[in-house]
N, C-alpha and C positions, 0 to 999 in steps of 0.2 A: 412489808417488813424490810427494814434496812439490814443489809448484810455487809460484813467487812471483806474486802478483797485486797490482793497484792498485785500491783502493776508489774508484770514481768519485764517491762522495758526499763522503768526507772527504779524498781525495787522498793517502792513506797506503798504504804497502806492507804486505802480510801474506802469510804462507805457509800453504798447506794441502795435505794429502794426501787430503782428502775432497772431491774434485771429480768431476764426471761428464761424460761426452761425449754429444753429441746429433748424430746423423746425420753422423758423421765418415766421410769417404771420400777416397781419393786420386784426383785427377782430373788431366787434362792441360790446361795453360793454352794460350793462343793460339800460343805458341812451341814447344809440344810438351814442355814441362818439367812434371814431376810436382809437384803441390802438394796440400796438405791443406785440405779444406773441411769446414765443420761448425761446431759450437759447443762450448765448454767452459763448464760451469755450476758455480758454487761459492757456498756460503753464506759470507757475509762476517761475520767476528767483530767488525768495527769499527762497522758501521752496522746489523747485524742483517738486512740484505736479501740477496737473491740477485742475482748478476751473471752475465751471459753474455758470453763473449769468443770472438772468432774465433781460430783457431790462430796466425795471424800477429801477433796482439796480445800474445802471451805470450813471455816470455823463455825461452831454452833453459836448463833447469836445469843442464846440463853446462858451459855457458859461464861461469856464475858471475855473470852480469849480472842486474839486476832491471829490471822495466818502469819507464818514466819516470813518476814520480808527478806531474810537472807537466803532463803531456799533457792537453789538453782532451778530455773524454769526454762522451757524451750522457746520462749519468746511469743508463744501463742496462749499463754495463760494456763497451761496444764499439759499433761502427757498426751 
């Protein structure tokens, strides 16, 4: 599945289907709601680096929205 990402180095959106997951797990938050924890890692065609994102930093590919390219990121692709 192709997902949209924002390169934190150049601040531009790119799409990739060549991403990988790290330690993804469904957990219960403090209110008892299910949420997804872990990391999504992707090679960036714009800067040539690798970026890691938390699931909540990614746009839903079914919603048609893309991540905010203007959002301030720490240079590693997420918090």
